N, C-alpha and C positions, 0 to 999 in steps of 0.2 A: 816248833819254832826253829827247826833246824831247815827246814825247807824255805823259810822266811826270812832268814838271816841277811839275806841281800837286798831285800827289802827293807826291813825295819831292824833297828838297833837291839841287839842285843837286850840290854841294859832297861830298854823299854817292854820290850816283851814280858820280860821277867818280872817287872813290875804289874805290868797289866794283871798275869795269871798268878802273881802272886808266889813265886818259885824265885830261887837263889841261883843268883849269875854261875856260883860254884859248884851247886847242884846240876843246872842245865849241862855244866862243860863233865862235869864225871860222867853223867847218863851218855854225852856223848862217845866216851871211851868204854863204855861197858860192852860186852858180848852178849846178842840177842837171846834171849830167855828161850828156854825151848818151848814155851807156848806161844812165842812169836813164831819162832821155826815151823811149828807144827803149824800154825794158821796160815802162814806164807804158802807151804803145800798144799793145802784145804783151798784156798783162795784159786790158784792156779788148776786145781782138779776143778773147782765152779766154773772159771771161766772156760776151759778146752769144752766141758758139757753144753756150755752156751752156745759156743760157736759151733759144735758138733751136731748142735740140735738145731741147726739154721738160724738162733740166737731166739728162741721159743722159751 
């Protein structure tokens, strides 16, 4: 939803997904979880491995 705020109104996306607007805005302000941070590190390593292996 955060990526599409410029395309679709937040209220429309929240209604379509069945979430509250206040919950969405609360989520925007929360720090990233440890799991999310770990996943970002892993994704970076996977991309580097992919590129390093001539994309195979």
